[in-house]
C-alpha positions in Angstrom: -33.8 92.5 16.2 -35.7 90.5 13.6 -34.7 92.7 10.7 -31.1 92.6 11.7 -30.8 88.9 12.5 -32.8 87.6 9.6 -31.9 90.2 7.0 -35.5 91.3 6.5 -36.4 94.5 4.7 -39.4 95.1 7.0 -41.3 93.6 9.8 -45.0 94.3 9.5 -48.3 93.2 11.2 -46.5 91.6 14.2 -49.3 90.3 16.3 -50.0 87.6 18.9 -51.9 84.5 17.9 -52.1 83.1 21.4 -50.1 80.0 22.0 -50.0 76.4 22.9 -50.2 75.4 26.6 -46.5 76.2 27.2 -45.5 78.8 24.6 -46.4 82.2 23.2 -46.8 82.5 19.4 -46.9 85.4 17.0 -47.2 86.1 13.2 -45.5 88.7 11.2 -44.7 89.5 7.5 -42.0 91.1 5.5 -42.6 92.4 2.0 -43.3 88.9 0.5 -43.6 86.2 3.2 -45.3 85.4 6.4 -43.4 84.0 9.4 -44.2 82.3 12.7 -42.5 83.6 15.8 -42.3 81.5 18.9 -41.4 82.6 22.4 -40.0 79.5 24.1 -41.1 78.5 27.6 -37.6 77.8 28.8 -34.5 80.0 29.4 -32.4 76.9 29.7 -29.7 77.0 27.1 -29.2 73.3 27.1 -32.9 72.8 26.4 -32.8 75.2 23.4 -29.7 73.3 22.2 -31.6 70.0 22.4 -34.6 71.3 20.5 -32.3 72.7 17.7 -30.4 69.4 17.4 -33.7 67.4 17.3 -35.0 69.6 14.4 -31.7 69.0 12.5 -31.5 65.3 13.1 -35.1 64.6 12.2 -34.9 66.8 9.1 -31.7 65.0 8.0 -33.5 61.7 8.5 -36.3 62.7 6.1 -38.9 63.5 8.6 -41.1 66.4 7.4 -40.5 68.8 10.3 -41.1 72.6 10.1 -37.6 73.7 11.0 -36.7 77.0 12.6 -35.0 79.5 10.2 -31.3 80.0 10.8 -30.3 83.6 11.3 -27.2 85.4 10.1 -25.3 83.9 13.0 -26.3 80.4 11.8 -28.4 79.9 14.9 -31.9 78.6 15.2 -32.9 80.9 18.0 -32.0 84.2 19.7 -32.3 85.7 23.2 -34.2 88.9 23.9 -36.1 90.2 27.0 -35.2 87.3 29.2 -36.6 84.7 26.7 -35.5 82.5 23.8 -37.2 83.1 20.4 -37.4 81.1 17.2 -38.6 82.2 13.7 -40.3 79.6 11.5 -41.7 79.7 8.0 -45.5 80.1 8.1 -47.0 76.8 6.8 -50.6 76.2 6.1 -52.1 72.7 6.6 -55.1 70.9 8.0 -55.2 70.5 11.7 -57.8 68.2 13.2 -59.2 68.0 16.7 -59.3 64.6 18.3 -63.0 64.0 17.8 -62.6 64.4 14.0 -59.8 61.8 13.7 -60.6 58.9 11.5 -59.1 55.4 11.3 -57.1 56.5 8.3 -55.8 59.6 10.2 -54.5 57.6 13.1 -52.9 55.1 10.8 -51.0 57.9 9.2 -50.0 59.2 12.6 -48.9 55.7 13.7 -46.8 55.4 10.6 -45.2 58.8 11.0 -44.3 58.1 14.7 -42.6 54.9 13.6 -40.6 56.9 11.0 -39.6 59.4 13.7 -38.4 56.6 16.0 -36.5 54.8 13.3 -34.5 58.0 12.8 -34.3 58.7 16.5 -32.8 55.3 17.3 -29.9 56.0 14.9 -29.0 59.4 16.4 -26.1 60.0 18.8 -27.5 60.3 22.3 -24.6 61.7 24.3 -25.2 65.4 23.6 -29.0 65.6 24.3 -30.5 65.4 27.7 -32.5 62.3 28.7 -36.1 62.6 29.7 -36.8 63.8 33.3 -39.3 61.4 34.9 -41.1 61.5 38.2 -40.1 62.7 41.6 -42.4 61.6 44.4 -41.1 64.3 46.8 -41.9 67.1 44.4 -45.4 65.7 43.8 -46.1 65.5 47.5 -45.0 69.1 48.1 -47.1 70.4 45.2 -50.1 68.3 46.3 -50.0 70.0 49.7 -49.6 73.4 48.1 -52.6 72.8 45.8 -54.8 71.4 48.6 -53.9 74.5 50.7 -54.7 76.8 47.8 -58.1 75.1 47.2 -59.0 75.3 50.8 -58.4 79.1 50.8 -60.2 80.0 47.5 -63.0 82.5 48.2 -65.3 80.4 46.0 -64.8 77.3 44.0 -66.1 76.1 40.6 -66.5 72.7 39.0 -63.1 72.8 37.4 -61.4 73.7 40.8 -63.1 70.6 42.4 -62.0 68.5 39.4 -58.4 69.7 39.9 -58.5 68.8 43.5 -60.0 65.4 42.8 -57.2 64.7 40.2 -54.4 65.2 42.7 -56.1 63.1 45.3 -56.7 60.3 42.9 -53.1 60.5 41.8 -51.9 60.5 45.4 -54.0 57.4 46.1 -52.8 55.7 42.9 -49.1 56.4 43.8 -49.5 55.0 47.3 -51.2 51.8 46.1 -48.6 51.1 43.4 -45.5 52.5 45.0 -43.6 49.2 45.0 -44.5 48.5 41.4 -43.5 51.9 40.2 -40.2 51.8 42.1 -39.4 48.6 40.2 -39.9 50.1 36.7 -36.6 50.2 34.7 -37.3 52.0 31.4 -34.4 52.2 28.8 -33.7 55.4 27.0 -33.2 54.1 23.5 -34.2 56.9 21.1 -34.4 60.5 20.4 -38.2 61.2 20.6 -40.4 64.0 19.3 -41.6 64.5 22.9 -45.1 65.7 22.1 -46.2 63.7 19.1 -50.0 64.3 19.0 -52.7 65.3 16.5 -52.3 68.9 17.7 -48.7 69.1 16.4 -49.4 67.7 12.9 -50.6 69.3 9.6 -52.4 67.0 7.1 -52.7 67.4 3.3 -56.2 67.5 1.9 -55.8 63.8 0.8 -55.2 62.7 4.4 -51.5 62.2 4.3 -49.3 64.0 6.8 -47.8 67.2 5.5 -45.6 68.2 8.5 -45.0 67.8 12.2 -43.8 70.6 14.4 -43.3 71.7 18.0 -40.2 69.7 19.2 -40.0 71.7 22.4 -40.1 68.4 24.5 -37.7 66.4 22.3 -35.2 64.4 24.4 -33.6 61.0 24.7 -36.2 58.6 26.1 -37.8 55.1 25.7 -39.6 55.0 22.4 -42.2 52.8 24.1 -42.9 55.7 26.5 -43.7 58.0 23.6 -45.7 55.3 21.8 -47.9 54.9 24.9 -48.2 58.6 25.5 -49.2 59.3 21.9 -51.7 56.5 21.9 -53.5 57.8 24.9 -53.6 61.4 23.8 -54.4 60.9 20.2 -57.1 58.2 20.6 -58.5 59.0 24.1 -58.3 62.8 24.3 -62.0 63.4 23.5 -63.5 60.3 25.2 -62.8 56.9 26.7 -65.1 54.5 24.9 -65.0 51.6 22.4 -64.5 54.0 19.5 -61.3 55.2 21.2 -60.0 51.6 21.5 -60.8 51.0 17.8 -58.6 54.1 17.0 -55.9 52.9 19.3 -55.8 49.5 17.7 -55.4 51.1 14.2 -52.7 53.5 15.5 -50.7 50.8 17.2 -51.0 48.3 14.3 -49.8 51.0 11.9 -46.8 51.8 14.1 -45.9 48.2 14.9 -46.0 47.2 11.2 -43.1 49.6 10.6 -41.3 49.4 13.9 -41.9 46.1 15.8 -42.1 46.2 19.5 -42.8 43.3 21.9 -45.8 43.3 24.2 -43.5 43.4 27.2 -41.6 46.4 25.9 -44.9 48.2 25.1 -46.2 47.3 28.6 -43.1 48.8 30.2 -43.5 52.0 28.2 -47.2 52.2 29.1 -46.6 51.7 32.8 -43.7 54.3 32.6 -45.9 56.9 31.0 -48.8 56.3 33.5 -46.4 56.5 36.5 -45.0 59.8 35.1 -48.4 61.2 34.3 -49.7 60.4 37.8 -46.8 62.5 39.3 -47.7 65.6 37.2 -49.4 68.6 38.7 -48.7 71.4 36.2 -52.3 71.5 34.9 -53.8 71.6 38.4 -51.4 74.5 39.2 -52.5 76.4 36.1 -56.1 76.1 37.2 -55.9 76.5 41.0 -52.9 78.8 41.4 -52.9 80.9 38.2 -56.7 80.7 37.5 -56.0 80.0 33.8 -59.2 79.6 31.9 -57.2 78.5 28.8 -56.2 75.3 30.5 -59.7 74.3 31.7 -60.5 72.2 28.7 -57.2 70.3 28.9 -57.8 69.7 32.6 -61.2 68.1 31.8 -59.5 65.7 29.4 -56.8 65.0 32.0 -59.5 64.3 34.6 -61.0 61.5 32.5 -57.5 60.1 31.8 -56.6 60.1 35.5 -59.7 58.1 36.5 -59.4 55.5 33.8 -55.7 55.0 34.1 -56.1 54.5 37.9 -58.8 51.9 37.3 -57.2 50.1 34.4 -53.5 50.4 35.2 -52.8 46.7 35.2 -55.3 45.5 32.5 -54.7 48.3 30.0 -51.7 46.7 28.2 -53.8 43.7 27.3 -56.6 45.8 26.0 -54.3 48.0 23.9 -51.6 45.8 22.5 -52.9 44.4 19.2 -53.2 40.6 18.6 -50.7 40.4 15.8 
């Protein structure tokens, strides 16, 4: 299939390199080049269309995205064995874990996200799906399922107890702030990256950003939502301390210098992200239902975030938004 669709003379050394938290990834070579092969997590054709359009529009707007290679049918993906696949050029770059990020790094990240949103606000929005936000009924059903699953585990570990505590803290938070959350009215004003974090960026040796990738969650959404999400993941993923707030200040100042946003708009985006995050159970399902060891580290980071966001929900906008 690869040889035929991409006019390759050979396909050698095809092997798995694991994946992110939602995809499966492979490497292979032909006679001269290396390629990255992704198995998408969705079989939804509309979602694949949205991802393809997002790559095209950001690339046309000058954003350094690693684009999928178009095949002989001029398509950026193909369907095989009940899955969508994409082929990308293999790109080398520096990838940094959150605990290694410097002030200069987060400033570069803030500037890049501003560039992405500048392009995203000019894109036509009618042919890309809007973000899917929370559903309390689904959360309640999944909370009950996870509590039942936990109660019937033959033995439990620390990470299992952490997952259970997460969903109970989330349930308590959602009950306490139900009226507030119901009154949130976010505005979908931009095509967003969807998962703009340090994990989806390559740096040059000089510290500048070489490329961004993984647009699997690209959609039409409030840019303030993505700004808040990226701030909390990039700057607080490894810890929740004063150093994290220093990084957050640098990240937000860099973004706001290029793409201004009022404090009220930022606050709405932050509250929207927190409300959405508190309805999520996918990590807890990976750990409790599917016993996935690969997701345990991410669950630990999520556990810290759940506790602090619940405690600081109303005061966090004032702590984060820079005094400009």
